[in-house]
C-alpha positions in Angstrom: 0.0 0.0 0.0 2.7 2.5 1.0 4.8 1.5 -2.1 1.8 2.3 -4.4 1.5 5.8 -2.9 5.2 6.4 -3.4 5.1 5.2 -7.0 2.1 7.3 -7.7 3.9 10.4 -6.3 7.0 9.7 -8.4 4.8 9.2 -11.5 3.1 12.6 -10.8 6.4 14.3 -10.3 7.7 12.9 -13.6 4.6 14.2 -15.5 5.0 17.6 -13.9 8.7 17.7 -14.7 8.1 16.8 -18.4 5.1 19.2 -18.9 6.9 22.1 -17.1 9.7 22.4 -19.6 9.5 25.3 -22.0 10.7 24.9 -25.6 11.5 27.6 -28.0 10.3 27.9 -31.6 12.9 28.2 -34.4 15.1 31.3 -34.5 13.2 32.4 -37.7 9.9 32.1 -35.9 11.2 34.0 -32.9 12.5 36.8 -35.2 9.1 37.0 -37.0 7.2 37.1 -33.7 9.5 39.8 -32.1 10.1 41.9 -35.2 7.8 44.7 -34.1 7.8 44.0 -30.4 9.1 46.7 -28.2 10.5 45.7 -24.8 8.3 47.2 -22.0 11.3 49.0 -20.5 14.5 50.5 -22.0 17.7 51.4 -20.0 17.7 54.7 -18.2 20.4 57.1 -19.0 23.8 55.9 -17.7 22.4 52.5 -16.7 22.0 49.0 -18.1 18.8 47.0 -17.9 18.5 43.4 -16.8 15.6 41.2 -17.6 15.3 37.9 -15.6 13.0 35.5 -17.4 11.5 32.2 -16.1 9.7 30.6 -19.0 9.1 27.2 -17.4 5.9 26.6 -15.6 7.5 23.9 -13.5 7.2 24.7 -9.8 5.0 27.7 -10.8 3.9 28.5 -7.3 7.4 28.7 -5.9 9.0 32.1 -5.8 12.4 32.6 -7.2 13.7 35.8 -5.6 16.2 37.9 -7.5 19.0 39.8 -5.9 21.8 42.0 -7.2 25.4 41.9 -5.9 24.7 40.2 -2.6 22.1 38.0 -0.9 20.9 40.6 1.6 17.2 41.7 1.8 17.9 45.3 0.6 19.4 43.9 -2.6 16.2 42.0 -3.6 14.8 43.4 -6.8 11.7 41.2 -7.1 10.7 37.6 -7.8 9.2 35.4 -10.4 6.9 32.5 -10.4 6.4 30.2 -13.4 6.0 31.9 -16.8 7.0 35.4 -15.5 9.8 37.9 -15.8 11.2 40.9 -13.8 13.5 43.7 -14.8 15.7 46.3 -13.1 18.5 48.8 -13.8 22.1 48.4 -12.7 25.1 50.7 -13.0 27.8 50.0 -15.6 30.3 47.5 -14.3 30.5 44.0 -13.0 27.5 42.5 -11.1 26.4 39.2 -9.7 22.7 38.3 -10.2 21.5 35.8 -7.5 18.3 33.7 -7.7 16.9 32.1 -4.5 14.7 29.0 -4.5 15.6 26.0 -2.4 19.2 26.9 -3.3 21.1 30.0 -4.3 22.1 30.3 -8.0 24.3 33.1 -9.4 25.4 34.6 -12.7 28.1 37.1 -13.3 27.5 40.0 -15.8 29.6 42.9 -17.0 27.6 45.7 -18.5 28.0 49.1 -20.1 25.5 52.0 -20.0 22.7 51.2 -22.5 23.1 47.5 -22.4 20.1 45.1 -22.1 20.9 41.8 -20.6 18.7 38.7 -20.4 19.1 36.1 -17.6 17.1 32.9 -17.6 16.0 31.0 -14.4 15.6 27.3 -14.8 13.7 25.3 -12.1 14.6 21.7 -11.2 13.2 19.2 -8.7 14.4 19.9 -5.2 14.1 18.0 -1.9 11.6 20.3 -0.2 10.7 22.7 -3.1 12.0 23.7 -6.5 15.7 24.3 -7.0 17.0 26.7 -9.6 19.9 27.6 -11.9 20.4 30.8 -13.9 22.4 31.8 -16.9 22.7 34.6 -19.4 20.9 34.1 -22.7 21.1 35.8 -26.1 18.9 38.8 -27.0 16.6 36.9 -29.4 15.3 34.2 -27.0 15.4 36.8 -24.2 13.2 39.2 -26.1 10.9 36.4 -27.2 10.4 35.3 -23.5 9.6 38.9 -22.4 7.0 39.1 -25.2 5.4 35.8 -24.2 5.6 35.9 -20.4 3.8 38.0 -17.8 5.5 40.4 -15.5 6.4 39.0 -12.1 6.6 41.0 -8.8 9.0 43.9 -9.1 10.1 45.3 -5.7 12.4 48.0 -7.1 13.8 48.8 -10.5 17.1 50.5 -9.6 20.2 49.1 -7.9 
């Protein structure tokens, strides 16, 4: 009886994991769909703009909190849930972008004034809740994700 429950839970987890993955259309299709799309926010004068996208719906109810330069509460810029994005400005230079779920993930970026950077959060199965990893992505998939996702919770837009 107990084994059947465990097997059922594992089967459900596998189905959720497989259906939560986001796949991208071809580059040609993404170019076509974003050709006239304007990003909702452009960099402020003297700043760079960072978009953090979370295209997967896996672990959709789990918040992935986004921090800049350190993991302290004043550095939190906002958070995403499944199929959401957030954005914020940073000063030119080197920065670490942190993403908090069951674990801490980080990505290093180096930006100049006027740059637009896209970072993607990827959920994975965790022990208690979803884990995450983050990585910088190219402009085309980044712009496509911003176009197709909804805005997450933005706590502040300037670091």
